[in-house]
C-alpha positions as CSV (number, residue, x, y, z in Angstrom):
1,M,4.6,-37.7,-43.6
2,V,5.6,-38.4,-40.0
3,E,7.4,-35.0,-39.8
4,R,4.4,-33.2,-41.0
5,L,2.2,-34.9,-38.4
6,K,4.6,-34.0,-35.6
7,L,4.7,-30.3,-36.8
8,L,0.9,-30.3,-36.9
9,L,0.6,-31.7,-33.4
10,L,3.2,-29.2,-32.1
11,A,1.3,-26.3,-33.7
12,L,-2.0,-27.5,-32.1
13,L,-0.3,-27.9,-28.7
14,L,1.1,-24.4,-28.9
15,A,-2.2,-22.9,-30.0
16,A,-4.0,-24.7,-27.1
17,T,-1.5,-23.5,-24.5
18,A,-1.7,-19.9,-25.8
19,Q,-5.4,-19.7,-25.0
20,V,-4.8,-20.9,-21.4
21,G,-3.3,-17.6,-20.3
22,A,-5.7,-15.4,-22.1
23,K,-8.1,-13.4,-20.0
24,E,-11.3,-11.5,-20.9
25,A,-10.8,-7.9,-21.5
26,E,-11.7,-5.5,-18.7
27,A,-14.9,-3.6,-19.1
28,V,-14.5,0.1,-19.9
29,A,-17.1,2.8,-19.9
30,T,-18.3,3.9,-23.3
31,N,-17.9,7.5,-22.2
32,P,-14.3,8.6,-21.8
33,A,-15.3,11.3,-19.3
34,L,-17.1,8.8,-17.2
35,E,-14.1,6.5,-17.3
36,A,-11.8,9.4,-16.2
37,R,-14.1,10.2,-13.3
38,M,-14.1,6.5,-12.3
39,M,-10.3,6.3,-12.3
40,V,-10.0,9.5,-10.2
41,L,-12.4,8.0,-7.7
42,A,-10.8,4.6,-7.8
43,A,-7.4,6.2,-7.0
44,E,-8.9,7.4,-3.7
45,L,-10.0,3.9,-2.6
46,R,-7.9,1.2,-1.2
47,C,-7.9,-2.3,-2.6
48,L,-9.2,-4.6,0.1
49,V,-7.2,-7.5,-1.2
50,C,-3.8,-5.9,-1.8
51,Q,-4.2,-3.2,0.9
52,N,-1.2,-1.3,-0.3
53,Q,-2.6,-0.4,-3.7
54,T,-5.6,1.7,-4.9
55,I,-8.5,0.1,-6.7
56,A,-7.3,1.9,-9.8
57,D,-3.8,0.2,-9.6
58,S,-4.8,-3.3,-8.4
59,H,-5.4,-6.2,-10.7
60,A,-7.2,-8.3,-8.1
61,S,-10.6,-9.5,-9.1
62,L,-12.3,-7.6,-6.2
63,A,-10.7,-4.4,-7.5
64,V,-11.9,-5.1,-11.0
65,D,-15.4,-5.7,-9.7
66,L,-15.3,-2.5,-7.6
67,R,-14.2,-0.4,-10.6
68,Q,-17.1,-1.9,-12.6
69,Q,-19.5,-1.1,-9.7
70,I,-18.2,2.5,-9.6
71,R,-18.7,2.8,-13.4
72,E,-22.3,1.6,-12.9
73,M,-23.0,4.0,-10.1
74,L,-21.5,7.0,-12.0
75,D,-23.6,5.9,-15.0
76,K,-26.7,6.0,-12.8
77,G,-25.9,9.6,-11.9
78,M,-24.5,9.1,-8.4
79,S,-22.0,11.7,-7.3
80,E,-18.5,11.0,-6.1
81,D,-19.4,11.8,-2.5
82,Q,-22.4,9.4,-2.7
83,I,-20.1,6.6,-4.0
84,R,-17.5,7.3,-1.3
85,T,-20.3,7.2,1.3
86,Y,-21.5,3.9,-0.1
87,M,-18.1,2.4,0.0
88,T,-17.3,3.5,3.5
89,D,-20.7,2.3,4.7
90,R,-20.0,-1.1,3.2
91,Y,-16.3,-1.5,3.9
92,G,-15.5,1.1,6.7
93,D,-13.0,3.9,6.7
94,F,-10.3,1.5,5.8
95,V,-11.3,1.6,2.2
96,L,-10.3,5.3,2.0
97,Y,-6.7,6.0,1.2
98,K,-7.0,9.2,3.3
99,P,-9.4,8.4,6.1
100,P,-11.0,11.3,8.0
101,F,-9.8,12.3,11.4
102,K,-12.1,10.6,14.0
103,P,-11.5,8.8,17.3
104,T,-11.3,5.5,15.5
105,T,-8.6,6.8,13.1
106,A,-6.8,9.1,15.5
107,L,-3.9,6.6,15.9
108,L,-3.4,6.6,12.1
109,W,-3.0,10.4,12.1
110,A,-1.2,10.9,15.4
111,G,0.9,7.8,15.6
112,P,3.7,8.7,13.2
113,P,4.4,12.2,14.6
114,V,4.3,10.8,18.2
115,L,6.8,8.1,17.2
116,L,9.0,10.6,15.5
117,A,9.0,12.8,18.6
118,V,9.8,9.9,20.9
119,A,12.7,8.8,18.6
120,L,14.1,12.4,18.4
121,A,13.9,12.7,22.2
122,A,15.7,9.4,22.7
123,L,18.4,10.5,20.2
124,F,18.8,13.8,22.0
125,I,19.1,12.1,25.4
126,M,21.7,9.6,24.1
127,L,23.8,12.4,22.5
128,R,23.7,14.4,25.7
129,R,24.9,11.5,27.8
130,R,27.6,10.7,25.3
131,Q,28.7,14.4,25.3
132,R,29.0,14.3,29.1
133,A,31.0,11.1,29.1
134,S,34.8,11.3,29.4
135,P,36.9,10.9,26.3
136,D,38.5,7.7,27.7
137,A,35.1,6.0,27.6
138,F,35.3,5.9,23.8
139,D,38.9,4.6,23.6
140,P,38.8,1.0,22.3
141,D,42.4,0.2,23.4
142,T,41.8,0.9,27.0
143,P,40.7,-2.1,29.1
144,D,37.6,-1.6,31.2
145,D,39.4,-2.0,34.5
146,A,41.9,0.7,33.6
147,I,39.1,3.4,33.3
148,P,38.9,5.2,36.6
149,S,35.4,5.1,38.0
150,A,33.5,8.1,39.0
151,D,32.8,6.6,42.4
152,P,35.8,7.5,44.7
153,R,35.7,4.6,47.2
């Protein structure tokens, strides 16, 4: 009798804890074409919580809410451009995964090529200096005072 009571309590405890992790199912559009349009548009927008994921990929509650908002806008007949405009008006160009080239986003577009050019120029200069140095400058067994200096004093 005691064993049965223990088993019953254990079963109730397991059943109660299984419900703790359960979440409500995410809303999905009834029209598969509408859902596909929503996912394409959500893949172009950045999650404002995660910042390195799209709204389509993120599981953050804000991303879920924004996907639902996009569904509702598409259901009302708004175009993708109208929804993009709404999102950028509300959250700025940061919400776009590919922001337009403007003075405020110029650093995003020009920064990486400029940094690459500076790095390549520095590498070129370093290799040229190394090429012009004498072979003795690279010999690890030679003490520094044994290397003749270029200054003949």
